[in-house]
C-alpha positions as CSV (number, residue, x, y, z in Angstrom):
1,X,-33.2,-36.3,-24.1
2,X,-35.0,-32.9,-23.4
3,X,-32.0,-32.6,-20.6
4,X,-29.3,-32.7,-22.8
5,X,-30.8,-29.7,-24.5
6,X,-31.2,-27.1,-22.0
7,X,-28.3,-27.8,-20.7
8,X,-26.9,-27.1,-23.8
9,X,-28.8,-23.6,-24.3
10,X,-27.9,-22.8,-20.6
11,X,-25.5,-20.2,-20.3
12,X,-21.9,-20.5,-18.9
13,X,-22.1,-18.9,-15.5
14,X,-18.1,-18.2,-15.1
15,X,-16.8,-18.0,-11.4
16,X,-13.6,-15.6,-12.7
17,X,-14.4,-13.0,-15.4
18,X,-12.0,-15.1,-18.2
19,X,-9.7,-13.3,-20.1
20,X,-7.5,-13.4,-23.3
21,X,-4.3,-14.6,-21.4
22,X,-1.8,-15.1,-24.1
23,X,1.8,-14.2,-22.5
24,X,3.2,-15.7,-19.3
25,X,5.9,-14.0,-17.3
26,X,9.1,-15.4,-16.3
27,X,11.4,-14.9,-13.2
28,X,15.0,-16.6,-13.5
29,X,16.2,-15.4,-10.0
30,X,18.6,-17.3,-9.1
31,X,16.7,-19.4,-5.9
32,X,13.7,-19.3,-7.7
33,X,11.8,-19.7,-10.9
34,X,8.4,-17.7,-11.2
35,X,5.9,-17.8,-13.8
36,X,3.3,-15.5,-13.2
37,X,0.1,-16.6,-16.2
38,X,-2.2,-13.5,-15.5
39,X,-5.5,-14.3,-13.2
40,X,-8.6,-16.3,-14.5
41,X,-7.3,-17.4,-18.2
42,X,-9.3,-17.4,-21.1
43,X,-12.2,-19.2,-18.0
44,X,-10.7,-20.9,-16.0
45,X,-9.5,-20.6,-12.5
46,X,-6.1,-21.0,-10.1
47,X,-7.6,-24.8,-8.7
48,X,-7.9,-26.2,-12.6
49,X,-4.2,-25.0,-13.5
50,X,-1.7,-27.0,-12.4
51,X,2.5,-26.8,-12.4
52,X,4.0,-29.4,-14.9
53,X,0.6,-31.4,-14.6
54,X,0.7,-32.1,-11.5
55,X,1.0,-29.9,-8.6
56,X,-2.2,-27.4,-8.4
57,X,0.4,-25.2,-6.3
58,X,-0.5,-21.8,-7.9
59,X,-0.8,-18.8,-5.5
60,X,-3.9,-16.2,-6.3
61,X,-0.6,-12.9,-6.6
62,X,-1.9,-9.5,-7.3
63,X,-3.4,-10.6,-10.9
64,X,-1.9,-13.3,-11.0
65,X,-1.8,-17.1,-10.7
66,X,1.9,-17.5,-9.7
67,X,3.6,-21.0,-9.9
68,X,6.9,-20.9,-7.7
69,X,10.1,-24.0,-8.6
70,X,10.8,-22.9,-4.7
71,X,15.1,-25.0,-5.6
72,X,17.1,-25.5,-8.3
73,X,20.3,-27.4,-6.9
74,X,20.8,-30.7,-8.7
75,X,18.9,-32.8,-5.2
76,X,16.0,-31.2,-7.0
77,X,15.4,-30.8,-10.2
78,X,12.2,-32.4,-10.5
79,X,10.8,-30.5,-8.5
80,X,6.6,-30.2,-9.7
81,X,8.0,-31.8,-13.2
82,X,10.4,-29.8,-13.3
83,X,12.7,-31.1,-16.5
84,X,17.1,-30.0,-16.5
85,X,19.6,-30.3,-19.7
86,X,23.4,-29.6,-19.0
87,X,24.9,-28.7,-21.8
88,X,28.4,-29.3,-21.4
89,X,31.2,-27.1,-23.6
90,X,33.3,-23.6,-23.1
91,X,30.9,-22.4,-21.3
92,X,28.4,-25.2,-20.3
93,X,24.7,-24.8,-19.0
94,X,21.7,-26.3,-17.1
95,X,18.4,-25.6,-19.0
96,X,15.2,-25.7,-16.4
97,X,12.1,-26.6,-17.9
98,X,8.5,-27.0,-17.1
99,X,4.9,-25.4,-18.4
100,X,1.9,-24.3,-16.3
101,X,-1.1,-26.4,-18.2
102,X,-4.6,-26.7,-17.1
103,X,-6.5,-29.6,-15.9
104,X,-10.1,-30.1,-16.2
105,X,-11.8,-33.7,-15.5
106,X,-15.1,-33.1,-16.1
107,X,-16.9,-34.5,-19.6
108,X,-17.5,-31.5,-21.3
109,X,-14.6,-28.9,-22.6
110,X,-15.9,-25.0,-21.5
111,X,-12.6,-23.6,-21.9
112,X,-9.9,-23.2,-24.5
113,X,-7.0,-25.5,-22.6
114,X,-3.6,-22.9,-21.8
115,X,-0.5,-24.9,-22.0
116,X,2.2,-21.8,-20.7
117,X,5.6,-23.4,-22.1
118,X,8.8,-21.6,-19.8
119,X,12.4,-22.3,-19.5
120,X,15.2,-20.4,-18.0
121,X,19.2,-20.9,-18.6
122,X,21.6,-20.6,-16.6
123,X,25.5,-21.2,-16.4
124,X,26.7,-24.3,-15.2
125,X,29.8,-22.5,-13.1
126,X,28.1,-21.1,-10.7
127,X,25.9,-23.8,-9.9
128,X,29.1,-26.2,-9.1
129,X,31.2,-24.2,-7.6
130,X,28.2,-22.4,-5.2
131,X,25.8,-24.8,-5.0
132,X,23.8,-21.5,-6.0
133,X,23.1,-19.4,-9.6
134,X,24.9,-16.1,-9.7
135,X,23.5,-13.9,-7.2
136,X,22.4,-10.9,-8.1
137,X,20.7,-10.7,-11.7
138,X,18.0,-12.3,-12.9
139,X,15.9,-12.2,-16.1
140,X,12.7,-11.0,-16.6
141,X,10.7,-12.5,-19.8
142,X,7.2,-12.0,-21.4
143,X,5.9,-14.4,-23.9
144,X,4.5,-12.5,-27.0
145,X,1.4,-11.9,-26.7
146,X,-1.1,-8.7,-26.5
147,X,2.2,-6.6,-24.1
148,X,4.3,-8.4,-26.9
149,X,7.4,-10.4,-26.4
150,X,10.9,-8.8,-24.5
151,X,13.8,-10.2,-22.3
152,X,14.9,-7.8,-19.2
153,X,17.6,-8.2,-17.3
154,X,16.9,-7.3,-13.4
155,X,20.0,-6.4,-10.4
156,X,21.0,-4.8,-7.9
157,X,23.9,-3.0,-7.1
158,X,25.6,-0.3,-4.9
159,X,25.7,3.3,-6.2
160,X,28.5,6.0,-5.4
161,X,25.6,8.7,-4.6
162,X,21.5,9.7,-4.3
163,X,21.8,10.8,-7.6
164,X,22.5,6.7,-8.7
165,X,24.6,7.8,-11.6
166,X,27.4,5.6,-11.3
167,X,28.0,1.9,-10.3
168,X,30.8,1.3,-8.4
169,X,32.7,-1.1,-9.2
170,X,33.4,-5.4,-7.5
171,X,34.5,-6.0,-4.7
172,X,33.1,-3.0,-2.3
173,X,34.6,-3.1,0.5
174,X,33.9,-1.1,3.2
175,X,36.6,-1.1,6.2
176,X,36.2,-0.9,9.9
177,X,36.6,2.6,10.6
178,X,33.7,3.5,7.3
179,X,31.2,1.3,9.4
180,X,28.1,4.0,10.0
181,X,28.7,5.8,6.2
182,X,24.9,5.6,3.9
183,X,25.2,3.1,0.6
184,X,22.8,3.4,-2.1
185,X,21.4,0.7,-3.3
186,X,19.9,0.6,-7.0
187,X,17.5,-2.4,-8.5
188,X,17.2,-1.7,-11.8
189,X,15.8,-4.0,-15.1
190,X,17.1,-3.3,-19.0
191,X,15.0,-3.2,-21.5
192,X,11.8,-3.4,-19.7
193,X,8.6,-2.4,-21.7
194,X,7.2,1.1,-20.1
195,X,4.1,-0.6,-18.3
196,X,6.5,-2.9,-15.9
197,X,7.2,-0.9,-12.7
198,X,9.8,-2.8,-10.6
199,X,8.9,-3.9,-6.7
200,X,11.4,-4.0,-3.2
201,X,8.4,-5.9,-1.8
202,X,11.6,-6.9,1.3
203,X,15.2,-6.3,1.9
204,X,17.5,-7.9,5.0
205,X,21.3,-8.7,5.6
206,X,22.7,-12.2,6.9
207,X,26.3,-12.9,8.2
208,X,25.6,-16.2,5.8
209,X,25.0,-16.2,2.2
210,X,21.8,-18.2,3.4
211,X,18.8,-15.8,2.9
212,X,16.6,-17.9,5.0
213,X,19.0,-17.4,7.7
214,X,17.7,-17.0,11.4
215,X,20.1,-14.2,12.1
216,X,19.3,-11.9,9.9
217,X,18.6,-7.8,10.2
218,X,15.1,-6.2,8.3
219,X,16.1,-2.9,5.9
220,X,12.6,-2.8,3.6
221,X,10.2,-4.6,5.3
222,X,6.6,-4.9,2.8
223,X,8.3,-2.2,0.8
224,X,8.5,0.2,3.8
225,X,11.5,1.0,5.4
226,X,12.3,-0.2,8.8
227,X,13.5,2.4,10.7
228,X,14.6,5.8,10.5
229,X,18.0,4.6,9.6
230,X,17.0,3.2,5.9
231,X,15.4,6.2,3.2
232,X,14.1,4.5,0.1
233,X,14.0,7.3,-2.8
234,X,11.9,5.3,-5.3
235,X,10.2,2.1,-5.2
236,X,7.4,0.7,-7.7
237,X,7.0,4.1,-10.3
238,X,9.0,2.8,-13.3
239,X,12.3,0.4,-14.1
240,X,14.1,1.2,-10.6
241,X,13.6,1.9,-7.1
242,X,16.5,2.7,-4.6
243,X,17.4,3.3,-1.5
244,X,19.9,3.9,0.9
245,X,20.5,2.9,4.3
246,X,24.1,3.1,6.7
247,X,26.3,0.3,6.8
248,X,26.5,-2.0,9.4
249,X,28.7,-5.6,10.9
250,X,26.8,-7.8,12.8
251,X,28.3,-8.5,16.7
252,X,31.0,-10.6,17.3
253,X,32.8,-9.9,13.5
254,X,35.3,-7.5,15.3
255,X,37.3,-8.4,12.2
256,X,37.3,-8.8,8.6
257,X,33.7,-10.5,7.6
258,X,31.1,-11.2,5.1
259,X,27.2,-9.3,5.0
260,X,25.3,-10.5,2.4
261,X,22.8,-8.1,1.5
262,X,19.3,-9.9,0.1
263,X,16.2,-8.3,-2.0
264,X,12.8,-9.7,-2.6
265,X,11.8,-8.0,-5.8
266,X,9.1,-8.8,-8.5
267,X,7.8,-6.5,-11.5
268,X,4.3,-5.5,-11.5
269,X,2.3,-4.6,-14.3
270,X,1.7,-1.0,-14.1
271,X,-1.9,-1.1,-16.7
272,X,-3.5,-3.5,-14.5
273,X,-2.7,-3.7,-11.5
274,X,-1.5,-0.6,-8.0
275,X,2.1,-1.5,-7.9
276,X,2.9,1.4,-5.2
277,X,1.8,1.2,-2.1
278,X,0.0,4.0,-0.1
279,X,1.5,4.3,2.8
280,X,4.3,3.6,5.8
281,X,3.0,2.9,9.5
282,X,5.2,4.8,11.0
283,X,7.8,3.5,13.8
284,X,10.1,0.2,13.3
285,X,8.1,-2.3,11.5
286,X,8.3,-6.3,12.4
287,X,10.1,-8.2,10.3
288,X,8.7,-10.7,7.7
289,X,10.6,-14.0,7.0
290,X,8.8,-16.1,4.9
291,X,9.4,-14.0,1.3
292,X,7.0,-15.2,-1.3
293,X,8.7,-13.9,-4.6
294,X,12.4,-13.7,-6.1
295,X,15.7,-12.3,-4.3
296,X,18.6,-11.2,-5.2
297,X,21.6,-11.2,-3.6
298,X,24.5,-8.7,-3.3
299,X,28.2,-9.6,-1.2
300,X,29.9,-6.8,0.8
301,X,33.3,-7.2,2.9
302,X,34.2,-5.5,5.4
303,X,37.7,-4.5,6.3
304,X,40.1,-4.4,9.8
305,X,41.6,-1.5,9.4
306,X,43.5,-1.6,12.9
307,X,40.3,0.6,14.4
308,X,39.2,-0.8,17.8
309,X,36.0,0.8,16.7
310,X,32.6,-0.9,17.6
311,X,29.5,1.5,15.9
312,X,26.9,0.1,13.3
313,X,27.5,-2.9,15.4
314,X,24.5,-5.4,14.8
315,X,22.1,-6.8,18.4
316,X,22.8,-2.9,19.6
317,X,22.3,-1.6,16.2
318,X,23.4,-1.9,12.9
319,X,25.3,-4.2,10.4
320,X,28.4,-4.4,7.8
321,X,29.2,-4.7,4.1
322,X,31.5,-6.1,1.7
323,X,30.6,-7.2,-1.8
324,X,31.8,-9.3,-4.7
325,X,30.0,-8.6,-7.1
326,X,29.4,-11.9,-9.4
327,X,28.3,-11.7,-13.0
328,X,26.4,-13.2,-14.9
329,X,23.1,-13.4,-16.9
330,X,20.1,-15.4,-17.3
331,X,17.4,-16.5,-20.3
332,X,14.0,-17.3,-20.3
333,X,11.4,-18.6,-22.6
334,X,7.9,-18.6,-23.0
335,X,5.2,-19.5,-24.9
336,X,1.6,-20.3,-24.9
337,X,1.0,-23.4,-26.9
């Protein structure tokens, strides 16, 4: 009895600093769904939270516990308890549901239980036709809480010049005679709360639509230019990040070809975290092969014009570009119950 009384009056020893985490940030990317819960929500450690109540797959990432659903193709609809629903009709859609919940098997509960339920909606035609969803647009949603509630469309586009005032229309085509010319890329969020920043972590090009293709040419690595042919104008400062690079094509694709530009991006809370990298090392950086965040992809088309020029060919130098921009939007809904 005395031991029980002593235990009851002992102060709770926290291994992490509890915070009132009444919101979750969800990013609905074409290739993945990412849920970010502020670290130590109501005193829960990362190991005590699970995706779908079954997978303790969280990783600590700059002030958040990050949970990722890495594959949205039909074979993995049930990843870590993920549920999906197909809604038929003229504008058919897929809805993916999951949740991050607290799991405590101890006899007594010391923390308020948490249940962050979220969902992402995608237009079904892109899954059926391409086995992936629209490539260049993602939706970031923050549930109502201390940050308020908002939904932002995160997209990547090609612009006419370094002022980034006018986006080029799709399809974006480069003649082989223009290879080596400057290409201006912008990743921006519409309707994003002022405290959040768009951060480009890595960008690379591949000769196939697959971001995991080992045949790749890196442009941005860990938020730094890979070499002096890439110029980052703004990154992690506000709702838009911009850069330029010299167009190129892959060796062995002397005629018409397609190149895919992939950028790993995320949204950073500028009031809670330091979003900008302090400095970049000199010289060419080592390529990073395993992305941790969501990926946006832009498709470019290089058109042969009869020229025999072989300048800026990857393997000797750089790759090339076409852009069939597929436009769609995604929606996410999140709650903390």
